[in-house]
Each structure stands twice: as structure tokens, then as C-alpha cells.
C-alpha positions as CSV (number, residue, x, y, z in Angstrom):
1,X,102.1,89.6,47.9
2,X,105.2,88.0,49.5
3,X,107.5,89.8,47.1
4,X,105.9,93.1,48.1
5,X,106.2,92.4,51.8
6,X,109.9,91.3,51.5
7,X,110.8,94.5,49.7
8,X,108.6,96.7,52.0
9,X,110.4,95.4,55.1
10,X,113.9,95.2,53.5
11,X,114.7,98.6,52.0
12,X,113.5,101.0,54.8
13,X,116.8,101.2,56.6
14,X,118.3,104.0,54.6
15,X,115.7,106.7,55.4
16,X,115.8,105.8,59.1
17,X,119.6,106.2,59.5
18,X,119.7,109.9,60.2
19,X,116.9,109.5,62.8
20,X,118.6,106.5,64.4
21,X,121.9,108.4,64.6
22,X,120.2,111.3,66.4
23,X,117.9,109.3,68.7
24,X,120.5,106.7,69.8
25,X,123.5,109.1,69.6
26,X,125.5,106.8,67.2
27,X,128.6,107.2,65.1
28,X,128.4,106.4,61.4
29,X,130.2,103.1,62.1
30,X,127.8,102.0,64.8
31,X,124.7,102.9,62.7
32,X,126.2,100.9,59.8
33,X,126.1,97.8,62.0
34,X,122.3,97.9,61.5
35,X,122.3,97.1,57.7
36,X,125.3,94.8,58.4
37,X,123.1,92.8,60.9
38,X,120.3,92.6,58.3
39,X,122.3,91.4,55.4
40,X,124.6,89.1,57.2
41,X,121.5,87.2,58.1
42,X,121.3,86.2,54.4
43,X,124.7,84.6,54.7
44,X,123.8,82.8,57.9
45,X,120.2,81.6,57.0
46,X,120.2,80.9,53.2
47,X,121.7,77.3,53.4
48,X,119.7,76.3,56.6
49,X,116.6,77.6,55.0
50,X,117.2,75.4,51.9
51,X,117.7,72.4,54.2
52,X,114.5,73.2,56.1
53,X,112.5,73.5,52.8
54,X,113.9,70.1,51.6
55,X,112.7,68.5,54.8
56,X,109.4,70.4,55.6
57,X,108.4,72.0,52.2
58,X,107.7,75.6,51.6
59,X,104.6,76.4,53.6
60,X,105.8,75.6,57.1
61,X,109.1,77.5,56.4
62,X,107.2,80.5,55.0
63,X,105.0,80.6,58.2
64,X,108.2,80.3,60.3
65,X,109.9,83.1,58.3
66,X,107.0,85.5,59.0
67,X,107.0,84.4,62.6
68,X,110.7,85.3,62.9
69,X,110.1,88.7,61.1
70,X,107.2,89.3,63.6
71,X,109.5,88.6,66.5
72,X,112.1,90.9,65.1
73,X,109.7,93.8,64.5
74,X,108.1,93.4,67.9
75,X,111.2,93.6,70.0
76,X,112.2,96.9,68.4
77,X,108.7,98.3,68.6
78,X,108.3,97.3,72.3
79,X,111.9,98.1,73.5
80,X,113.4,100.7,71.1
81,X,117.2,101.0,71.7
82,X,120.3,100.3,69.7
83,X,120.8,96.7,70.9
84,X,117.3,95.7,70.1
85,X,117.6,97.4,66.8
86,X,120.6,95.2,65.9
87,X,118.8,92.1,67.1
88,X,115.6,93.1,65.3
89,X,117.2,93.7,61.9
90,X,119.1,90.4,62.2
91,X,115.8,88.5,62.9
92,X,113.9,90.4,60.1
93,X,116.8,89.7,57.7
94,X,116.7,86.0,58.7
95,X,113.0,85.8,57.9
96,X,113.4,87.5,54.6
97,X,116.3,85.2,53.7
98,X,114.0,82.2,54.4
99,X,111.3,83.7,52.2
100,X,113.7,84.4,49.3
101,X,114.9,80.8,49.3
102,X,111.3,79.5,49.2
103,X,109.6,82.0,46.9
104,X,111.3,81.8,43.5
105,X,110.8,78.0,42.9
106,X,107.2,78.4,44.3
107,X,106.5,81.2,41.9
108,X,107.5,78.9,39.0
109,X,105.4,76.1,40.3
110,X,102.3,78.2,41.1
111,X,102.3,80.1,37.8
112,X,103.6,77.3,35.5
113,X,107.0,77.2,33.7
114,X,105.6,78.7,30.6
115,X,104.7,81.9,32.5
116,X,107.7,82.0,34.8
117,X,109.7,84.6,33.0
118,X,106.7,87.0,32.9
119,X,105.8,86.3,36.5
120,X,109.4,86.8,37.7
121,X,109.6,90.1,35.9
122,X,106.3,91.2,37.3
123,X,107.5,90.2,40.8
124,X,110.6,92.4,40.4
125,X,108.4,95.3,39.4
126,X,106.2,94.7,42.5
127,X,109.5,94.5,44.6
128,X,110.5,97.9,43.2
129,X,107.1,99.4,43.9
130,X,107.2,98.3,47.5
131,X,110.7,99.8,47.9
132,X,109.4,103.0,46.5
133,X,106.4,103.1,48.8
134,X,108.0,102.2,52.2
135,X,110.0,105.5,52.6
136,X,106.8,107.4,51.8
137,X,104.9,105.5,54.4
138,X,107.6,106.3,56.9
139,X,107.4,110.0,56.0
140,X,103.6,109.9,56.4
141,X,103.6,108.2,59.8
142,X,106.4,110.3,61.3
143,X,104.9,113.6,60.2
144,X,101.4,112.7,61.4
145,X,102.6,111.3,64.7
146,X,104.4,114.6,65.4
147,X,100.9,116.3,65.4
148,X,98.8,114.1,67.7
149,X,95.6,116.0,67.4
150,X,92.3,114.7,68.5
151,X,91.1,114.5,64.9
152,X,93.8,112.0,63.9
153,X,92.7,109.1,61.7
154,X,92.3,105.7,63.4
155,X,95.7,104.4,62.3
156,X,97.6,107.5,63.6
157,X,95.4,107.5,66.8
158,X,96.2,103.9,67.5
159,X,99.9,104.2,66.9
160,X,100.0,107.3,69.1
161,X,99.0,105.1,72.0
162,X,102.1,102.9,71.7
163,X,104.8,104.9,70.0
164,X,107.0,107.3,72.1
165,X,106.6,110.9,71.0
166,X,110.4,111.4,70.8
167,X,111.0,108.4,68.4
168,X,108.0,108.3,66.0
169,X,109.9,106.2,63.4
170,X,109.4,103.2,65.7
171,X,105.8,103.3,64.3
172,X,107.1,101.5,61.2
173,X,108.1,98.5,63.3
174,X,104.6,98.3,64.8
175,X,103.3,98.3,61.2
176,X,105.8,95.6,60.2
177,X,104.8,93.4,63.1
178,X,101.1,93.7,62.1
179,X,102.0,92.9,58.5
180,X,104.1,89.9,59.5
181,X,101.2,88.6,61.7
182,X,98.7,89.0,58.9
183,X,101.0,87.2,56.5
184,X,101.3,84.2,58.9
185,X,97.5,83.9,58.6
186,X,97.5,84.4,54.8
187,X,100.1,81.7,54.2
188,X,98.6,79.3,56.8
189,X,95.2,79.5,55.1
190,X,96.5,79.4,51.5
191,X,96.8,76.3,49.4
192,X,100.6,76.1,48.6
193,X,101.5,73.6,45.8
194,X,104.3,71.1,46.4
195,X,107.3,72.2,44.5
196,X,109.2,69.8,42.3
197,X,112.6,71.4,42.1
198,X,114.4,71.5,38.8
199,X,118.1,70.7,38.5
200,X,118.8,74.5,38.5
201,X,117.1,74.9,41.9
202,X,118.6,71.9,43.7
203,X,121.7,72.4,45.8
204,X,124.5,70.0,45.2
205,X,126.8,68.1,47.5
206,X,129.6,69.8,49.5
207,X,132.1,68.4,47.0
208,X,130.3,70.2,44.2
209,X,130.6,73.5,46.1
210,X,134.2,73.0,46.8
211,X,134.9,72.2,43.2
212,X,133.1,75.4,42.1
213,X,135.0,77.5,44.6
214,X,138.2,76.3,43.1
215,X,137.1,77.8,39.7
216,X,138.5,81.4,39.3
217,X,135.4,82.3,37.2
218,X,133.1,81.4,40.1
219,X,135.1,83.6,42.5
220,X,135.1,86.5,40.0
221,X,131.3,86.4,39.6
222,X,130.8,85.9,43.3
223,X,132.7,89.2,43.8
224,X,130.5,90.7,41.0
225,X,127.3,90.1,42.9
226,X,129.0,91.0,46.2
227,X,130.1,94.4,44.8
228,X,126.7,95.1,43.2
229,X,124.7,94.5,46.4
230,X,127.3,96.5,48.3
231,X,126.9,99.4,45.9
232,X,123.1,99.3,46.0
233,X,123.0,99.3,49.8
234,X,125.9,101.6,50.1
235,X,124.0,104.3,48.2
236,X,120.5,103.6,49.5
237,X,121.6,103.5,53.2
238,X,123.6,106.7,53.1
239,X,121.6,109.0,50.7
240,X,119.4,110.5,53.4
241,X,122.3,111.1,55.9
242,X,124.4,112.6,53.1
243,X,121.7,115.0,52.1
244,X,121.1,116.0,55.7
245,X,124.8,116.5,56.5
246,X,125.9,118.4,53.4
247,X,122.7,120.1,52.2
248,X,120.6,120.4,55.3
249,X,117.7,118.4,53.9
250,X,115.0,117.0,56.2
251,X,115.4,113.2,56.5
252,X,111.7,112.8,57.2
253,X,110.7,114.4,53.9
254,X,113.4,115.2,51.4
255,X,115.7,112.4,52.4
256,X,112.9,109.8,52.5
257,X,111.7,111.0,49.0
258,X,115.3,110.7,47.6
259,X,115.5,107.1,48.8
260,X,112.0,106.3,47.5
261,X,113.0,107.6,44.1
262,X,116.2,105.7,44.2
263,X,114.1,102.5,44.3
264,X,111.5,103.9,42.0
265,X,113.9,104.7,39.2
266,X,115.6,101.4,39.7
267,X,112.3,99.8,38.8
268,X,112.1,102.0,35.6
269,X,115.7,101.2,34.9
270,X,114.9,97.5,34.9
271,X,112.2,98.1,32.3
272,X,114.6,100.0,30.1
273,X,117.2,97.3,30.6
274,X,114.7,94.6,29.3
275,X,114.3,96.6,26.1
276,X,118.0,97.2,25.6
277,X,118.9,93.6,26.2
278,X,116.8,92.7,23.2
279,X,118.9,95.1,21.1
280,X,122.5,94.9,22.5
281,X,124.9,92.4,24.0
282,X,124.4,92.4,27.7
283,X,128.1,93.3,28.3
284,X,127.7,96.5,26.3
285,X,124.6,97.4,28.3
286,X,126.5,96.7,31.6
287,X,129.4,98.9,30.6
288,X,127.2,101.8,29.4
289,X,125.0,101.7,32.5
290,X,127.9,101.5,34.8
291,X,129.7,104.4,33.3
292,X,126.4,106.4,33.6
293,X,126.1,105.3,37.3
294,X,129.7,106.6,37.9
295,X,128.9,109.9,36.4
296,X,125.6,110.2,38.4
297,X,127.4,109.3,41.7
298,X,130.1,111.9,41.0
299,X,127.4,114.6,40.4
300,X,125.6,113.5,43.6
301,X,128.7,113.7,45.8
302,X,130.3,116.9,44.5
303,X,127.6,119.2,43.0
304,X,124.7,121.2,44.6
305,X,121.9,119.9,46.7
306,X,119.2,120.1,43.9
307,X,121.6,118.1,41.7
308,X,122.3,115.5,44.4
309,X,118.6,115.0,45.0
310,X,118.3,114.0,41.3
311,X,121.6,112.3,40.8
312,X,121.3,109.8,43.7
313,X,118.1,108.3,42.3
314,X,119.7,108.2,38.9
315,X,122.4,105.9,40.3
316,X,119.5,103.5,41.1
317,X,118.2,103.8,37.5
318,X,121.6,102.8,36.0
319,X,122.2,100.2,38.6
320,X,119.0,98.3,37.7
321,X,120.6,96.1,35.0
322,X,123.7,95.2,37.0
323,X,122.4,92.3,39.1
324,X,120.5,90.4,36.4
325,X,123.3,90.9,33.8
326,X,126.0,89.8,36.2
327,X,123.9,86.8,37.4
328,X,123.1,85.7,33.9
329,X,126.7,86.1,32.7
330,X,127.8,84.0,35.6
331,X,125.5,81.1,34.9
332,X,126.3,81.3,31.2
333,X,130.0,81.1,31.9
334,X,129.9,77.5,33.4
335,X,128.7,74.3,31.8
336,X,127.2,72.5,34.8
337,X,126.2,72.7,38.5
338,X,124.1,75.8,37.9
339,X,121.9,75.1,41.0
340,X,124.9,75.1,43.3
341,X,126.5,78.0,41.5
342,X,123.3,80.0,42.0
343,X,123.4,79.3,45.7
344,X,127.0,80.6,45.9
345,X,125.9,83.7,44.0
346,X,123.0,84.4,46.3
347,X,125.2,84.1,49.3
348,X,127.2,87.0,47.9
349,X,124.3,89.2,49.0
350,X,126.3,89.7,52.2
351,X,128.0,92.5,50.2
352,X,125.1,94.5,51.4
353,X,126.4,94.0,54.9
354,X,130.0,94.8,54.3
355,X,130.1,97.8,52.0
356,X,127.8,100.1,54.0
357,X,129.9,99.3,57.1
358,X,133.1,100.2,55.3
359,X,131.5,103.5,54.2
360,X,130.5,104.2,57.7
361,X,133.9,103.5,59.1
362,X,135.6,105.7,56.5
363,X,132.9,108.3,57.1
364,X,133.7,108.5,60.8
365,X,137.4,108.9,60.0
366,X,137.4,111.2,57.0
367,X,133.8,112.5,56.6
368,X,130.8,110.9,54.9
369,X,131.5,112.3,51.5
370,X,135.0,110.8,51.5
371,X,133.6,107.6,52.9
372,X,131.2,107.3,50.0
373,X,134.1,107.6,47.6
374,X,134.7,103.9,48.4
375,X,131.6,103.2,46.2
376,X,133.8,103.8,43.2
377,X,135.5,100.5,44.1
378,X,132.5,98.3,43.5
379,X,131.6,100.4,40.5
380,X,135.0,99.9,39.0
381,X,134.8,96.1,39.6
382,X,131.4,95.9,37.9
383,X,132.6,98.0,35.0
384,X,135.6,95.6,34.6
385,X,133.1,92.6,34.5
386,X,131.7,94.0,31.3
387,X,135.2,93.7,29.7
388,X,136.5,90.4,31.1
389,X,133.3,88.3,31.0
390,X,133.4,85.6,28.3
391,X,130.1,83.7,28.5
392,X,129.7,80.4,26.7
393,X,126.2,81.7,25.6
394,X,125.4,85.3,24.9
395,X,122.0,86.9,25.3
396,X,119.7,86.6,22.3
397,X,119.0,90.0,20.6
398,X,116.7,90.9,17.8
399,X,119.7,91.4,15.4
400,X,121.3,88.1,16.4
401,X,118.1,86.2,16.1
402,X,117.5,87.6,12.6
403,X,121.1,86.7,11.5
404,X,120.6,83.1,12.8
405,X,117.3,82.9,10.9
406,X,119.0,83.8,7.7
């Protein structure tokens, strides 16, 4: 449930960008500050959240996280303007960062170590499903709130009382506020087990982090995660605006569906990746999928509207394997301090703040299509990772396992 809510609240920014640009009269750079505010919260809150969990345990921190998300959703719902949108997304991002720090060790504890791999994979599928659904919910709410007839269903009728007619997308943040409030109750009433953290999940001393950051391999893999999250958000946040600008597609319907399918195909790509990683070296899978993502992005940027509406989601399909492969290659490339290294890698999620902002700035100066050409930079770095990575341990494949058995 928590994984679903995190994803539902996190990946809705992209479909809203064309609406926010029009309603608040923003440049591409200013609107890109919104995802920047959300993802920079991960860099700000991840370490404090870990310290809070060490002191107070998971349950109080999870309740606090949903309270912060409730506050963030409420201020934008009640006072919709650009400044409250920036503050809102920073607060929601902070809450989601707190939850991310708490939830993975808790999932292992609640389900048992023997079931952790299955439960973690299931959680990622649920994460993808929520990312697929949230743009469709946005489309449903906005289209129905535009026709405020007397026969509207109770949800639409209630939202119509509090949502301004000229900015119906704000209805999402009323919905987010209610969801966060309900989750405060759910977590408060649930029995949460005490987590005994493994060595992999403990954060080491400052000296350990300093030593790791002096290791060139650590920096290279930090940049790998940074560029991946930047690519993911750089595509997801600008798809709807690109389709609207260059192909005249309606952001409330076609644009929202394109973003939904970006996340939906990413989920399917993750399933395909699981199968391929049992057959091939992970570096080969990373190289092949990255080349396919480059081809898909090129088709999306330079071919017709119907092609773009298919090619952008295909970028999501091929990007699906990048994060888990880079993360696993990273951890398998150092001999010790994996817990601290994991923390450094997670902090690289701030790439999702930086790359969309760069695309927006370049888009204002040279046009959005030219701005999105910057996405070839993270793709090129990820492709290079497949060639230079030299893990101490390679992924186990069916062929390799059979050879070892012989």
C-alpha cells in the first residue's frame, strides 16, 4: 500500500506541466523548478530520515512522512499558485523520501528474508501500476470537472465545491491530501514490526563515506544513478508538453495517456529484464536496452505525432532495466561498506531534479525539442557504463550456473 501511494503521488508532475505553464503563465525553466523542488527533497531529507528512524523507529517516522505529504498537498489545494506549488512539491518530496528510507528494510522484516526478493519485485510492479494509473485519474478528474452537471457522481460533486473551475487539475491535490490523511490512520493503527537492520542497511560513520567518495568507482556509479534518474524524469516530465507543442495533442487526454504508458511499459520492461538477466550478462542487457532507448528517443523527437506517442513510452520500456542493473553493478564492484555505498547511490536520485531543469532552460533558449537533445548525455553515460563496469561478482545466469555445476 505504501509503495502504491509513494508512486501515485510522485510521478504525476509530467502530465500537469502543460496545464501549470498555461495557468500560471510560466517559462519552461520556471515550470522545471517544480520537479527540481520535489527531487531535491530526496537529497535534503534522506540522511535526516535515516537518523530519525534510528532514534524513533519506522512507525512514527512513517506517520510524520504522511503528515508532511498531507501538509504539502493541502497548501496547493487551498492556495493554488506557483509559489505554493514549489513549496508543496518540496514537502511532498520530503515525505516520500522519509517513506523510501523506512519502507525497504520494513518490507524485508515484515515478509521475512526468504521472501524479500519476491516481495521487493512485487512492490516494484505495484509502484509501476500506480505510476500508470495516476495520469489516468488526473485525466478523469479534469474532464469530469469541466462538465459540472447536476448528475455528477459524489466524488466529482464534492470536488466541484472546492476546486476552482479554471484550474481543475488542483483536484488531484485534494485527492492526495485525503489519501495522505487516510494513510496516517492506516499506519497509526497498524502493527509495525521492529526492524533489525542488516549490515547492508546500516549507514556507516562519516569517515566511511569520505573514504568511499575518494574511490573513483563510487563516483562513477553515483553518476550512473544520477544520470538514470535524470533521464527517467527528463522524459516523463516533458512528454506531455512536447506532444502539445509539436503535435497539438491535448495534455488532458493524449498527453496524460502517453505519460501513463511510459510508466506502464516501464513495468513491463522490468519483467522482461528479469527474464533476460537469467540468460545474459547484465552489462550486455544494459548496453542493448540503452541502444534501443536511444533509437526510441530519436524516433519520438524527430518523427510524426503517432510515432512519438508510441516511441516515448518505449523509452520507458527500455529504461526499466537501467536502475537495478547500475545499482547491482555498483554494489558488486566494491568489497565492503555496502550500506554506506547504498546511501550514496540513493542520494544520486537528485539527478531527477537537475536534468529536467537543464532541459527546461535549454528549451527556453533553443526550443523544447532541442532542449530534450540533452537527454542523449545521460543515455551516453549509461551506455558507457555497460562497457567500463568491471564487477567483482557477475550476475548468475542459467548458462553460467550450468557451467559451474559441471
